[in-house]
Predicted model as a PDB file, atoms N, CA, C, CB and O in Angstrom, pLDDT in the B-factor column:
MODEL        1                                                                  
ATOM      1  N   MET A   1     101.627 118.364  79.946  1.00 94.00           N  
ATOM      2  CA  MET A   1     101.190 119.152  81.096  1.00 94.00           C  
ATOM      3  C   MET A   1     101.501 118.385  82.380  1.00 94.00           C  
ATOM      4  CB  MET A   1      99.671 119.479  81.002  1.00 94.00           C  
ATOM      5  O   MET A   1     101.485 117.154  82.408  1.00 94.00           O  
ATOM      6  N   ILE A   2     101.777 119.123  83.416  1.00 98.00           N  
ATOM      7  CA  ILE A   2     102.057 118.571  84.737  1.00 98.00           C  
ATOM      8  C   ILE A   2     100.881 118.909  85.649  1.00 98.00           C  
ATOM      9  CB  ILE A   2     103.406 119.129  85.317  1.00 98.00           C  
ATOM     10  O   ILE A   2     100.389 120.037  85.659  1.00 98.00           O  
ATOM     11  N   TYR A   3     100.444 117.918  86.409  1.00 98.00           N  
ATOM     12  CA  TYR A   3      99.335 118.104  87.338  1.00 98.00           C  
ATOM     13  C   TYR A   3      99.765 117.740  88.749  1.00 98.00           C  
ATOM     14  CB  TYR A   3      98.124 117.262  86.914  1.00 98.00           C  
ATOM     15  O   TYR A   3     100.411 116.716  88.969  1.00 98.00           O  
ATOM     16  N   LEU A   4      99.402 118.584  89.696  1.00 95.00           N  
ATOM     17  CA  LEU A   4      99.572 118.286  91.112  1.00 95.00           C  
ATOM     18  C   LEU A   4      98.231 117.732  91.584  1.00 95.00           C  
ATOM     19  CB  LEU A   4     100.018 119.569  91.948  1.00 95.00           C  
ATOM     20  O   LEU A   4      97.254 118.470  91.710  1.00 95.00           O  
ATOM     21  N   VAL A   5      98.195 116.438  91.842  1.00 92.00           N  
ATOM     22  CA  VAL A   5      96.950 115.755  92.191  1.00 92.00           C  
ATOM     23  C   VAL A   5      96.738 115.843  93.699  1.00 92.00           C  
ATOM     24  CB  VAL A   5      96.976 114.267  91.723  1.00 92.00           C  
ATOM     25  O   VAL A   5      97.592 115.432  94.485  1.00 92.00           O  
ATOM     26  N   ILE A   6      95.584 116.388  94.089  1.00 87.00           N  
ATOM     27  CA  ILE A   6      95.290 116.537  95.522  1.00 87.00           C  
ATOM     28  C   ILE A   6      94.069 115.734  95.956  1.00 87.00           C  
ATOM     29  CB  ILE A   6      95.075 118.002  95.857  1.00 87.00           C  
ATOM     30  O   ILE A   6      93.707 115.751  97.133  1.00 87.00           O  
ATOM     31  N   GLY A   7      93.436 115.038  95.031  1.00 78.00           N  
ATOM     32  CA  GLY A   7      92.210 114.310  95.331  1.00 78.00           C  
ATOM     33  C   GLY A   7      92.382 113.090  96.204  1.00 78.00           C  
ATOM     34  O   GLY A   7      91.391 112.522  96.662  1.00 78.00           O  
ATOM     35  N   ASN A   8      93.609 112.668  96.449  1.00 74.00           N  
ATOM     36  CA  ASN A   8      93.827 111.511  97.300  1.00 74.00           C  
ATOM     37  C   ASN A   8      93.850 111.880  98.784  1.00 74.00           C  
ATOM     38  CB  ASN A   8      95.121 110.831  96.919  1.00 74.00           C  
ATOM     39  O   ASN A   8      94.106 111.022  99.629  1.00 74.00           O  
ATOM     40  N   HIS A   9      93.588 113.138  99.104  1.00 66.00           N  
ATOM     41  CA  HIS A   9      93.568 113.591 100.505  1.00 66.00           C  
ATOM     42  C   HIS A   9      92.146 113.922 100.925  1.00 66.00           C  
ATOM     43  CB  HIS A   9      94.485 114.826 100.701  1.00 66.00           C  
ATOM     44  O   HIS A   9      91.407 114.576 100.189  1.00 66.00           O  
ATOM     45  N   GLN A  10      91.773 113.470 102.099  1.00 68.00           N  
ATOM     46  CA  GLN A  10      90.453 113.781 102.640  1.00 68.00           C  
ATOM     47  C   GLN A  10      90.340 115.269 102.980  1.00 68.00           C  
ATOM     48  CB  GLN A  10      90.170 112.927 103.887  1.00 68.00           C  
ATOM     49  O   GLN A  10      89.282 115.879 102.827  1.00 68.00           O  
ATOM     50  N   THR A  11      91.450 115.832 103.444  1.00 69.00           N  
ATOM     51  CA  THR A  11      91.512 117.245 103.789  1.00 69.00           C  
ATOM     52  C   THR A  11      92.901 117.756 103.428  1.00 69.00           C  
ATOM     53  CB  THR A  11      91.195 117.478 105.304  1.00 69.00           C  
ATOM     54  O   THR A  11      93.865 116.990 103.409  1.00 69.00           O  
ATOM     55  N   LEU A  12      93.000 119.029 103.148  1.00 69.00           N  
ATOM     56  CA  LEU A  12      94.285 119.613 102.788  1.00 69.00           C  
ATOM     57  C   LEU A  12      95.034 120.170 103.999  1.00 69.00           C  
ATOM     58  CB  LEU A  12      94.081 120.708 101.766  1.00 69.00           C  
ATOM     59  O   LEU A  12      96.126 120.719 103.856  1.00 69.00           O  
ATOM     60  N   SER A  13      94.454 120.030 105.179  1.00 72.00           N  
ATOM     61  CA  SER A  13      95.066 120.622 106.366  1.00 72.00           C  
ATOM     62  C   SER A  13      96.473 120.097 106.630  1.00 72.00           C  
ATOM     63  CB  SER A  13      94.198 120.363 107.570  1.00 72.00           C  
ATOM     64  O   SER A  13      97.297 120.827 107.181  1.00 72.00           O  
ATOM     65  N   GLY A  14      96.769 118.865 106.258  1.00 75.00           N  
ATOM     66  CA  GLY A  14      98.096 118.319 106.519  1.00 75.00           C  
ATOM     67  C   GLY A  14      99.074 118.472 105.368  1.00 75.00           C  
ATOM     68  O   GLY A  14     100.255 118.156 105.510  1.00 75.00           O  
ATOM     69  N   VAL A  15      98.590 118.956 104.222  1.00 83.00           N  
ATOM     70  CA  VAL A  15      99.464 119.018 103.047  1.00 83.00           C  
ATOM     71  C   VAL A  15      99.502 120.384 102.375  1.00 83.00           C  
ATOM     72  CB  VAL A  15      99.028 117.997 102.048  1.00 83.00           C  
ATOM     73  O   VAL A  15     100.143 120.535 101.335  1.00 83.00           O  
ATOM     74  N   TRP A  16      98.840 121.369 102.935  1.00 88.00           N  
ATOM     75  CA  TRP A  16      98.763 122.670 102.254  1.00 88.00           C  
ATOM     76  C   TRP A  16     100.142 123.287 102.055  1.00 88.00           C  
ATOM     77  CB  TRP A  16      97.879 123.631 103.047  1.00 88.00           C  
ATOM     78  O   TRP A  16     100.377 123.970 101.058  1.00 88.00           O  
ATOM     79  N   GLU A  17     101.063 123.053 103.002  1.00 89.00           N  
ATOM     80  CA  GLU A  17     102.410 123.612 102.846  1.00 89.00           C  
ATOM     81  C   GLU A  17     103.141 122.973 101.669  1.00 89.00           C  
ATOM     82  CB  GLU A  17     103.223 123.419 104.135  1.00 89.00           C  
ATOM     83  O   GLU A  17     103.813 123.667 100.906  1.00 89.00           O  
ATOM     84  N   GLN A  18     103.015 121.660 101.518  1.00 91.00           N  
ATOM     85  CA  GLN A  18     103.653 120.978 100.389  1.00 91.00           C  
ATOM     86  C   GLN A  18     103.052 121.445  99.064  1.00 91.00           C  
ATOM     87  CB  GLN A  18     103.506 119.451 100.530  1.00 91.00           C  
ATOM     88  O   GLN A  18     103.768 121.607  98.076  1.00 91.00           O  
ATOM     89  N   ILE A  19     101.751 121.658  99.047  1.00 90.00           N  
ATOM     90  CA  ILE A  19     101.084 122.153  97.841  1.00 90.00           C  
ATOM     91  C   ILE A  19     101.618 123.538  97.485  1.00 90.00           C  
ATOM     92  CB  ILE A  19      99.545 122.200  98.041  1.00 90.00           C  
ATOM     93  O   ILE A  19     101.980 123.798  96.338  1.00 90.00           O  
ATOM     94  N   GLU A  20     101.663 124.405  98.461  1.00 94.00           N  
ATOM     95  CA  GLU A  20     102.144 125.772  98.238  1.00 94.00           C  
ATOM     96  C   GLU A  20     103.602 125.784  97.766  1.00 94.00           C  
ATOM     97  CB  GLU A  20     102.004 126.598  99.524  1.00 94.00           C  
ATOM     98  O   GLU A  20     103.944 126.499  96.824  1.00 94.00           O  
ATOM     99  N   ILE A  21     104.448 125.004  98.411  1.00 94.00           N  
ATOM    100  CA  ILE A  21     105.868 124.948  98.037  1.00 94.00           C  
ATOM    101  C   ILE A  21     106.025 124.418  96.614  1.00 94.00           C  
ATOM    102  CB  ILE A  21     106.658 124.060  99.027  1.00 94.00           C  
ATOM    103  O   ILE A  21     106.808 124.955  95.830  1.00 94.00           O  
ATOM    104  N   THR A  22     105.294 123.384  96.288  1.00 95.00           N  
ATOM    105  CA  THR A  22     105.382 122.796  94.941  1.00 95.00           C  
ATOM    106  C   THR A  22     104.945 123.798  93.887  1.00 95.00           C  
ATOM    107  CB  THR A  22     104.520 121.524  94.844  1.00 95.00           C  
ATOM    108  O   THR A  22     105.623 123.963  92.872  1.00 95.00           O  
ATOM    109  N   LEU A  23     103.825 124.468  94.111  1.00 96.00           N  
ATOM    110  CA  LEU A  23     103.333 125.453  93.138  1.00 96.00           C  
ATOM    111  C   LEU A  23     104.304 126.622  92.987  1.00 96.00           C  
ATOM    112  CB  LEU A  23     101.953 125.974  93.560  1.00 96.00           C  
ATOM    113  O   LEU A  23     104.547 127.085  91.873  1.00 96.00           O  
ATOM    114  N   ARG A  24     104.851 127.095  94.083  1.00 97.00           N  
ATOM    115  CA  ARG A  24     105.827 128.204  94.019  1.00 97.00           C  
ATOM    116  C   ARG A  24     107.093 127.790  93.274  1.00 97.00           C  
ATOM    117  CB  ARG A  24     106.193 128.682  95.438  1.00 97.00           C  
ATOM    118  O   ARG A  24     107.630 128.555  92.473  1.00 97.00           O  
ATOM    119  N   THR A  25     107.564 126.575  93.545  1.00 97.00           N  
ATOM    120  CA  THR A  25     108.776 126.090  92.896  1.00 97.00           C  
ATOM    121  C   THR A  25     108.600 126.036  91.385  1.00 97.00           C  
ATOM    122  CB  THR A  25     109.153 124.710  93.433  1.00 97.00           C  
ATOM    123  O   THR A  25     109.467 126.497  90.643  1.00 97.00           O  
ATOM    124  N   PHE A  26     107.497 125.482  90.929  1.00 97.00           N  
ATOM    125  CA  PHE A  26     107.258 125.397  89.486  1.00 97.00           C  
ATOM    126  C   PHE A  26     107.085 126.783  88.879  1.00 97.00           C  
ATOM    127  CB  PHE A  26     106.020 124.538  89.197  1.00 97.00           C  
ATOM    128  O   PHE A  26     107.534 127.027  87.760  1.00 97.00           O  
ATOM    129  N   LYS A  27     106.436 127.694  89.606  1.00 97.00           N  
ATOM    130  CA  LYS A  27     106.274 129.060  89.112  1.00 97.00           C  
ATOM    131  C   LYS A  27     107.632 129.739  88.958  1.00 97.00           C  
ATOM    132  CB  LYS A  27     105.374 129.875  90.060  1.00 97.00           C  
ATOM    133  O   LYS A  27     107.874 130.414  87.958  1.00 97.00           O  
ATOM    134  N   GLU A  28     108.515 129.568  89.932  1.00 98.00           N  
ATOM    135  CA  GLU A  28     109.856 130.152  89.871  1.00 98.00           C  
ATOM    136  C   GLU A  28     110.664 129.607  88.694  1.00 98.00           C  
ATOM    137  CB  GLU A  28     110.601 129.889  91.174  1.00 98.00           C  
ATOM    138  O   GLU A  28     111.525 130.303  88.156  1.00 98.00           O  
ATOM    139  N   MET A  29     110.393 128.378  88.299  1.00 98.00           N  
ATOM    140  CA  MET A  29     111.086 127.757  87.177  1.00 98.00           C  
ATOM    141  C   MET A  29     110.378 128.039  85.851  1.00 98.00           C  
ATOM    142  CB  MET A  29     111.198 126.254  87.398  1.00 98.00           C  
ATOM    143  O   MET A  29     110.814 127.572  84.799  1.00 98.00           O  
ATOM    144  N   ASN A  30     109.285 128.806  85.905  1.00 98.00           N  
ATOM    145  CA  ASN A  30     108.470 129.091  84.716  1.00 98.00           C  
ATOM    146  C   ASN A  30     107.968 127.822  84.039  1.00 98.00           C  
ATOM    147  CB  ASN A  30     109.272 129.914  83.721  1.00 98.00           C  
ATOM    148  O   ASN A  30     107.941 127.730  82.812  1.00 98.00           O  
ATOM    149  N   VAL A  31     107.569 126.842  84.853  1.00 98.00           N  
ATOM    150  CA  VAL A  31     107.003 125.596  84.351  1.00 98.00           C  
ATOM    151  C   VAL A  31     105.529 125.568  84.745  1.00 98.00           C  
ATOM    152  CB  VAL A  31     107.772 124.342  84.914  1.00 98.00           C  
ATOM    153  O   VAL A  31     105.177 125.726  85.914  1.00 98.00           O  
ATOM    154  N   ARG A  32     104.677 125.364  83.741  1.00 97.00           N  
ATOM    155  CA  ARG A  32     103.235 125.330  84.009  1.00 97.00           C  
ATOM    156  C   ARG A  32     102.858 124.079  84.785  1.00 97.00           C  
ATOM    157  CB  ARG A  32     102.440 125.395  82.699  1.00 97.00           C  
ATOM    158  O   ARG A  32     103.311 122.978  84.473  1.00 97.00           O  
ATOM    159  N   ILE A  33     102.030 124.261  85.790  1.00 98.00           N  
ATOM    160  CA  ILE A  33     101.509 123.155  86.587  1.00 98.00           C  
ATOM    161  C   ILE A  33     100.074 123.509  86.960  1.00 98.00           C  
ATOM    162  CB  ILE A  33     102.394 122.888  87.870  1.00 98.00           C  
ATOM    163  O   ILE A  33      99.772 124.656  87.290  1.00 98.00           O  
ATOM    164  N   ASN A  34      99.207 122.526  86.905  1.00 97.00           N  
ATOM    165  CA  ASN A  34      97.814 122.713  87.295  1.00 97.00           C  
ATOM    166  C   ASN A  34      97.508 121.827  88.487  1.00 97.00           C  
ATOM    167  CB  ASN A  34      96.857 122.401  86.120  1.00 97.00           C  
ATOM    168  O   ASN A  34      98.122 120.774  88.661  1.00 97.00           O  
ATOM    169  N   VAL A  35      96.561 122.252  89.304  1.00 95.00           N  
ATOM    170  CA  VAL A  35      96.081 121.444  90.415  1.00 95.00           C  
ATOM    171  C   VAL A  35      94.879 120.654  89.907  1.00 95.00           C  
ATOM    172  CB  VAL A  35      95.708 122.332  91.667  1.00 95.00           C  
ATOM    173  O   VAL A  35      94.025 121.188  89.199  1.00 95.00           O  
ATOM    174  N   SER A  36      94.824 119.381  90.274  1.00 94.00           N  
ATOM    175  CA  SER A  36      93.732 118.523  89.841  1.00 94.00           C  
ATOM    176  C   SER A  36      93.267 117.649  90.996  1.00 94.00           C  
ATOM    177  CB  SER A  36      94.162 117.656  88.648  1.00 94.00           C  
ATOM    178  O   SER A  36      94.062 117.253  91.848  1.00 94.00           O  
ATOM    179  N   SER A  37      92.000 117.359  91.016  1.00 89.00           N  
ATOM    180  CA  SER A  37      91.482 116.450  92.035  1.00 89.00           C  
ATOM    181  C   SER A  37      91.659 114.998  91.616  1.00 89.00           C  
ATOM    182  CB  SER A  37      90.007 116.740  92.309  1.00 89.00           C  
ATOM    183  O   SER A  37      91.568 114.095  92.447  1.00 89.00           O  
ATOM    184  N   ARG A  38      91.916 114.767  90.315  1.00 91.00           N  
ATOM    185  CA  ARG A  38      92.056 113.402  89.809  1.00 91.00           C  
ATOM    186  C   ARG A  38      93.318 113.262  88.970  1.00 91.00           C  
ATOM    187  CB  ARG A  38      90.829 113.007  88.983  1.00 91.00           C  
ATOM    188  O   ARG A  38      93.872 114.245  88.478  1.00 91.00           O  
ATOM    189  N   ILE A  39      93.751 112.037  88.821  1.00 94.00           N  
ATOM    190  CA  ILE A  39      94.890 111.719  87.960  1.00 94.00           C  
ATOM    191  C   ILE A  39      94.505 112.028  86.521  1.00 94.00           C  
ATOM    192  CB  ILE A  39      95.324 110.223  88.116  1.00 94.00           C  
ATOM    193  O   ILE A  39      93.393 111.720  86.093  1.00 94.00           O  
ATOM    194  N   LYS A  40      95.414 112.630  85.782  1.00 96.00           N  
ATOM    195  CA  LYS A  40      95.186 112.965  84.379  1.00 96.00           C  
ATOM    196  C   LYS A  40      95.956 111.984  83.500  1.00 96.00           C  
ATOM    197  CB  LYS A  40      95.614 114.432  84.078  1.00 96.00           C  
ATOM    198  O   LYS A  40      97.187 111.972  83.492  1.00 96.00           O  
ATOM    199  N   ALA A  41      95.222 111.176  82.771  1.00 98.00           N  
ATOM    200  CA  ALA A  41      95.824 110.160  81.903  1.00 98.00           C  
ATOM    201  C   ALA A  41      96.668 110.819  80.821  1.00 98.00           C  
ATOM    202  CB  ALA A  41      94.736 109.275  81.265  1.00 98.00           C  
ATOM    203  O   ALA A  41      96.279 111.834  80.243  1.00 98.00           O  
ATOM    204  N   GLY A  42      97.832 110.224  80.554  1.00 98.00           N  
ATOM    205  CA  GLY A  42      98.703 110.705  79.499  1.00 98.00           C  
ATOM    206  C   GLY A  42      99.548 111.909  79.869  1.00 98.00           C  
ATOM    207  O   GLY A  42     100.209 112.492  79.009  1.00 98.00           O  
ATOM    208  N   HIS A  43      99.532 112.286  81.134  1.00 98.00           N  
ATOM    209  CA  HIS A  43     100.282 113.456  81.591  1.00 98.00           C  
ATOM    210  C   HIS A  43     101.168 113.080  82.774  1.00 98.00           C  
ATOM    211  CB  HIS A  43      99.322 114.606  81.979  1.00 98.00           C  
ATOM    212  O   HIS A  43     101.119 111.951  83.263  1.00 98.00           O  
ATOM    213  N   VAL A  44     101.969 114.025  83.225  1.00 98.00           N  
ATOM    214  CA  VAL A  44     102.774 113.857  84.432  1.00 98.00           C  
ATOM    215  C   VAL A  44     101.900 114.237  85.627  1.00 98.00           C  
ATOM    216  CB  VAL A  44     104.089 114.731  84.379  1.00 98.00           C  
ATOM    217  O   VAL A  44     101.323 115.324  85.662  1.00 98.00           O  
ATOM    218  N   ASN A  45     101.808 113.347  86.590  1.00 97.00           N  
ATOM    219  CA  ASN A  45     100.985 113.555  87.779  1.00 97.00           C  
ATOM    220  C   ASN A  45     101.863 113.485  89.017  1.00 97.00           C  
ATOM    221  CB  ASN A  45      99.843 112.508  87.856  1.00 97.00           C  
ATOM    222  O   ASN A  45     102.517 112.473  89.269  1.00 97.00           O  
ATOM    223  N   ILE A  46     101.874 114.563  89.786  1.00 96.00           N  
ATOM    224  CA  ILE A  46     102.612 114.586  91.047  1.00 96.00           C  
ATOM    225  C   ILE A  46     101.608 114.315  92.157  1.00 96.00           C  
ATOM    226  CB  ILE A  46     103.359 115.962  91.266  1.00 96.00           C  
ATOM    227  O   ILE A  46     100.586 114.994  92.263  1.00 96.00           O  
ATOM    228  N   LEU A  47     101.900 113.334  92.970  1.00 92.00           N  
ATOM    229  CA  LEU A  47     101.018 112.974  94.078  1.00 92.00           C  
ATOM    230  C   LEU A  47     101.765 113.109  95.392  1.00 92.00           C  
ATOM    231  CB  LEU A  47     100.474 111.540  93.910  1.00 92.00           C  
ATOM    232  O   LEU A  47     102.847 112.547  95.562  1.00 92.00           O  
ATOM    233  N   ILE A  48     101.186 113.852  96.314  1.00 86.00           N  
ATOM    234  CA  ILE A  48     101.736 113.933  97.666  1.00 86.00           C  
ATOM    235  C   ILE A  48     101.238 112.694  98.391  1.00 86.00           C  
ATOM    236  CB  ILE A  48     101.306 115.273  98.415  1.00 86.00           C  
ATOM    237  O   ILE A  48     100.037 112.426  98.421  1.00 86.00           O  
ATOM    238  N   GLU A  49     102.158 111.939  98.975  1.00 82.00           N  
ATOM    239  CA  GLU A  49     101.801 110.636  99.528  1.00 82.00           C  
ATOM    240  C   GLU A  49     100.600 110.707 100.470  1.00 82.00           C  
ATOM    241  CB  GLU A  49     102.985 110.049 100.261  1.00 82.00           C  
ATOM    242  O   GLU A  49     100.509 111.583 101.331  1.00 82.00           O  
ATOM    243  N   ASP A  50      99.717 109.794 100.286  1.00 74.00           N  
ATOM    244  CA  ASP A  50      98.548 109.514 101.110  1.00 74.00           C  
ATOM    245  C   ASP A  50      97.723 108.534 100.299  1.00 74.00           C  
ATOM    246  CB  ASP A  50      97.727 110.832 101.483  1.00 74.00           C  
ATOM    247  O   ASP A  50      96.770 108.916  99.620  1.00 74.00           O  
ATOM    248  N   PHE A  51      98.093 107.284 100.377  1.00 69.00           N  
ATOM    249  CA  PHE A  51      97.501 106.296  99.500  1.00 69.00           C  
ATOM    250  C   PHE A  51      96.461 105.458 100.221  1.00 69.00           C  
ATOM    251  CB  PHE A  51      98.570 105.406  98.923  1.00 69.00           C  
ATOM    252  O   PHE A  51      96.572 105.174 101.414  1.00 69.00           O  
ATOM    253  N   ASN A  52      95.448 105.074  99.460  1.00 68.00           N  
ATOM    254  CA  ASN A  52      94.429 104.151  99.924  1.00 68.00           C  
ATOM    255  C   ASN A  52      94.098 103.225  98.763  1.00 68.00           C  
ATOM    256  CB  ASN A  52      93.155 104.907 100.443  1.00 68.00           C  
ATOM    257  O   ASN A  52      94.644 103.381  97.671  1.00 68.00           O  
ATOM    258  N   SER A  53      93.226 102.279  98.984  1.00 69.00           N  
ATOM    259  CA  SER A  53      92.979 101.254  97.959  1.00 69.00           C  
ATOM    260  C   SER A  53      92.428 101.839  96.660  1.00 69.00           C  
ATOM    261  CB  SER A  53      92.011 100.215  98.492  1.00 69.00           C  
ATOM    262  O   SER A  53      92.800 101.376  95.582  1.00 69.00           O  
ATOM    263  N   TYR A  54      91.555 102.839  96.731  1.00 77.00           N  
ATOM    264  CA  TYR A  54      90.976 103.360  95.490  1.00 77.00           C  
ATOM    265  C   TYR A  54      92.014 104.100  94.651  1.00 77.00           C  
ATOM    266  CB  TYR A  54      89.804 104.289  95.804  1.00 77.00           C  
ATOM    267  O   TYR A  54      91.975 104.010  93.424  1.00 77.00           O  
ATOM    268  N   ILE A  55      92.932 104.822  95.269  1.00 82.00           N  
ATOM    269  CA  ILE A  55      93.933 105.554  94.481  1.00 82.00           C  
ATOM    270  C   ILE A  55      94.928 104.579  93.858  1.00 82.00           C  
ATOM    271  CB  ILE A  55      94.677 106.591  95.364  1.00 82.00           C  
ATOM    272  O   ILE A  55      95.398 104.807  92.744  1.00 82.00           O  
ATOM    273  N   ILE A  56      95.252 103.497  94.562  1.00 86.00           N  
ATOM    274  CA  ILE A  56      96.148 102.485  94.009  1.00 86.00           C  
ATOM    275  C   ILE A  56      95.506 101.850  92.775  1.00 86.00           C  
ATOM    276  CB  ILE A  56      96.482 101.403  95.072  1.00 86.00           C  
ATOM    277  O   ILE A  56      96.177 101.651  91.762  1.00 86.00           O  
ATOM    278  N   GLU A  57      94.228 101.534  92.852  1.00 88.00           N  
ATOM    279  CA  GLU A  57      93.518 100.962  91.703  1.00 88.00           C  
ATOM    280  C   GLU A  57      93.516 101.942  90.535  1.00 88.00           C  
ATOM    281  CB  GLU A  57      92.070 100.589  92.088  1.00 88.00           C  
ATOM    282  O   GLU A  57      93.714 101.543  89.387  1.00 88.00           O  
ATOM    283  N   ASP A  58      93.294 103.227  90.825  1.00 89.00           N  
ATOM    284  CA  ASP A  58      93.327 104.253  89.775  1.00 89.00           C  
ATOM    285  C   ASP A  58      94.707 104.343  89.132  1.00 89.00           C  
ATOM    286  CB  ASP A  58      92.930 105.619  90.349  1.00 89.00           C  
ATOM    287  O   ASP A  58      94.818 104.393  87.907  1.00 89.00           O  
ATOM    288  N   LEU A  59      95.758 104.363  89.950  1.00 92.00           N  
ATOM    289  CA  LEU A  59      97.124 104.447  89.425  1.00 92.00           C  
ATOM    290  C   LEU A  59      97.416 103.305  88.463  1.00 92.00           C  
ATOM    291  CB  LEU A  59      98.139 104.437  90.570  1.00 92.00           C  
ATOM    292  O   LEU A  59      97.929 103.517  87.364  1.00 92.00           O  
ATOM    293  N   ILE A  60      97.089 102.112  88.881  1.00 95.00           N  
ATOM    294  CA  ILE A  60      97.362 100.931  88.062  1.00 95.00           C  
ATOM    295  C   ILE A  60      96.494 100.924  86.809  1.00 95.00           C  
ATOM    296  CB  ILE A  60      97.128  99.651  88.872  1.00 95.00           C  
ATOM    297  O   ILE A  60      96.998 100.698  85.710  1.00 95.00           O  
ATOM    298  N   GLY A  61      95.206 101.166  86.962  1.00 96.00           N  
ATOM    299  CA  GLY A  61      94.276 101.131  85.831  1.00 96.00           C  
ATOM    300  C   GLY A  61      94.550 102.197  84.788  1.00 96.00           C  
ATOM    301  O   GLY A  61      94.517 101.916  83.589  1.00 96.00           O  
ATOM    302  N   ILE A  62      94.816 103.407  85.227  1.00 97.00           N  
ATOM    303  CA  ILE A  62      95.089 104.503  84.291  1.00 97.00           C  
ATOM    304  C   ILE A  62      96.378 104.251  83.537  1.00 97.00           C  
ATOM    305  CB  ILE A  62      95.165 105.845  85.031  1.00 97.00           C  
ATOM    306  O   ILE A  62      96.440 104.472  82.327  1.00 97.00           O  
ATOM    307  N   LYS A  63      97.408 103.794  84.227  1.00 97.00           N  
ATOM    308  CA  LYS A  63      98.695 103.507  83.578  1.00 97.00           C  
ATOM    309  C   LYS A  63      98.554 102.368  82.567  1.00 97.00           C  
ATOM    310  CB  LYS A  63      99.765 103.149  84.634  1.00 97.00           C  
ATOM    311  O   LYS A  63      99.171 102.410  81.503  1.00 97.00           O  
ATOM    312  N   ALA A  64      97.745 101.347  82.891  1.00 98.00           N  
ATOM    313  CA  ALA A  64      97.546 100.217  81.979  1.00 98.00           C  
ATOM    314  C   ALA A  64      96.859 100.676  80.685  1.00 98.00           C  
ATOM    315  CB  ALA A  64      96.707  99.113  82.666  1.00 98.00           C  
ATOM    316  O   ALA A  64      97.207 100.216  79.597  1.00 98.00           O  
ATOM    317  N   LYS A  65      95.890 101.576  80.809  1.00 98.00           N  
ATOM    318  CA  LYS A  65      95.154 102.064  79.633  1.00 98.00           C  
ATOM    319  C   LYS A  65      95.893 103.168  78.896  1.00 98.00           C  
ATOM    320  CB  LYS A  65      93.789 102.565  80.047  1.00 98.00           C  
ATOM    321  O   LYS A  65      95.693 103.354  77.696  1.00 98.00           O  
ATOM    322  N   ASN A  66      96.736 103.896  79.595  1.00 98.00           N  
ATOM    323  CA  ASN A  66      97.461 105.042  79.039  1.00 98.00           C  
ATOM    324  C   ASN A  66      98.923 104.966  79.466  1.00 98.00           C  
ATOM    325  CB  ASN A  66      96.822 106.389  79.502  1.00 98.00           C  
ATOM    326  O   ASN A  66      99.312 105.619  80.434  1.00 98.00           O  
ATOM    327  N   PRO A  67      99.735 104.189  78.772  1.00 98.00           N  
ATOM    328  CA  PRO A  67     101.127 103.981  79.178  1.00 98.00           C  
ATOM    329  C   PRO A  67     101.971 105.257  79.240  1.00 98.00           C  
ATOM    330  CB  PRO A  67     101.770 103.024  78.239  1.00 98.00           C  
ATOM    331  O   PRO A  67     103.015 105.265  79.893  1.00 98.00           O  
ATOM    332  N   ASP A  68     101.546 106.324  78.579  1.00 97.00           N  
ATOM    333  CA  ASP A  68     102.300 107.578  78.624  1.00 97.00           C  
ATOM    334  C   ASP A  68     102.110 108.333  79.939  1.00 97.00           C  
ATOM    335  CB  ASP A  68     101.889 108.466  77.469  1.00 97.00           C  
ATOM    336  O   ASP A  68     102.818 109.304  80.206  1.00 97.00           O  
ATOM    337  N   THR A  69     101.164 107.893  80.754  1.00 98.00           N  
ATOM    338  CA  THR A  69     100.925 108.539  82.036  1.00 98.00           C  
ATOM    339  C   THR A  69     102.143 108.338  82.940  1.00 98.00           C  
ATOM    340  CB  THR A  69      99.641 107.978  82.705  1.00 98.00           C  
ATOM    341  O   THR A  69     102.685 107.237  83.042  1.00 98.00           O  
ATOM    342  N   GLN A  70     102.562 109.431  83.596  1.00 98.00           N  
ATOM    343  CA  GLN A  70     103.719 109.353  84.496  1.00 98.00           C  
ATOM    344  C   GLN A  70     103.314 109.781  85.896  1.00 98.00           C  
ATOM    345  CB  GLN A  70     104.883 110.234  83.980  1.00 98.00           C  
ATOM    346  O   GLN A  70     102.478 110.667  86.075  1.00 98.00           O  
ATOM    347  N   TYR A  71     103.918 109.139  86.881  1.00 97.00           N  
ATOM    348  CA  TYR A  71     103.644 109.451  88.285  1.00 97.00           C  
ATOM    349  C   TYR A  71     104.937 109.876  88.978  1.00 97.00           C  
ATOM    350  CB  TYR A  71     103.010 108.230  89.010  1.00 97.00           C  
ATOM    351  O   TYR A  71     106.000 109.286  88.782  1.00 97.00           O  
ATOM    352  N   ILE A  72     104.807 110.901  89.778  1.00 95.00           N  
ATOM    353  CA  ILE A  72     105.895 111.329  90.658  1.00 95.00           C  
ATOM    354  C   ILE A  72     105.326 111.360  92.066  1.00 95.00           C  
ATOM    355  CB  ILE A  72     106.484 112.740  90.234  1.00 95.00           C  
ATOM    356  O   ILE A  72     104.327 112.035  92.320  1.00 95.00           O  
ATOM    357  N   LEU A  73     105.948 110.642  92.974  1.00 90.00           N  
ATOM    358  CA  LEU A  73     105.503 110.602  94.362  1.00 90.00           C  
ATOM    359  C   LEU A  73     106.319 111.608  95.168  1.00 90.00           C  
ATOM    360  CB  LEU A  73     105.641 109.167  94.957  1.00 90.00           C  
ATOM    361  O   LEU A  73     107.549 111.572  95.170  1.00 90.00           O  
ATOM    362  N   LEU A  74     105.619 112.492  95.842  1.00 88.00           N  
ATOM    363  CA  LEU A  74     106.259 113.470  96.713  1.00 88.00           C  
ATOM    364  C   LEU A  74     106.065 113.018  98.150  1.00 88.00           C  
ATOM    365  CB  LEU A  74     105.680 114.904  96.490  1.00 88.00           C  
ATOM    366  O   LEU A  74     105.005 113.246  98.733  1.00 88.00           O  
ATOM    367  N   PRO A  75     107.088 112.371  98.735  1.00 84.00           N  
ATOM    368  CA  PRO A  75     106.956 111.918 100.117  1.00 84.00           C  
ATOM    369  C   PRO A  75     107.026 113.101 101.080  1.00 84.00           C  
ATOM    370  CB  PRO A  75     108.050 110.891 100.453  1.00 84.00           C  
ATOM    371  O   PRO A  75     107.689 114.103 100.813  1.00 84.00           O  
ATOM    372  N   THR A  76     106.344 112.964 102.178  1.00 75.00           N  
ATOM    373  CA  THR A  76     106.324 114.045 103.177  1.00 75.00           C  
ATOM    374  C   THR A  76     107.030 113.614 104.429  1.00 75.00           C  
ATOM    375  CB  THR A  76     104.891 114.466 103.507  1.00 75.00           C  
ATOM    376  O   THR A  76     107.118 114.385 105.385  1.00 75.00           O  
TER     377      THR A  76                                                      
ENDMDL                                                                          
END                                                                             
């Protein structure tokens, strides 16, 4: 499963367009994608850039415990 992680943003006001475009793109390709507030271990996680210390710790810790977890960074 693919997850679009949005929990690393305090507000969606600056990223709602990227979220909408990403969801539409996957829908057009008939690829299932879910929105999540947190990283999902063992799955593909797309993160729209906006990093802070807690998300970096989560990225490293989750990957260490679940090596199958994948990250895709969507720069804006």
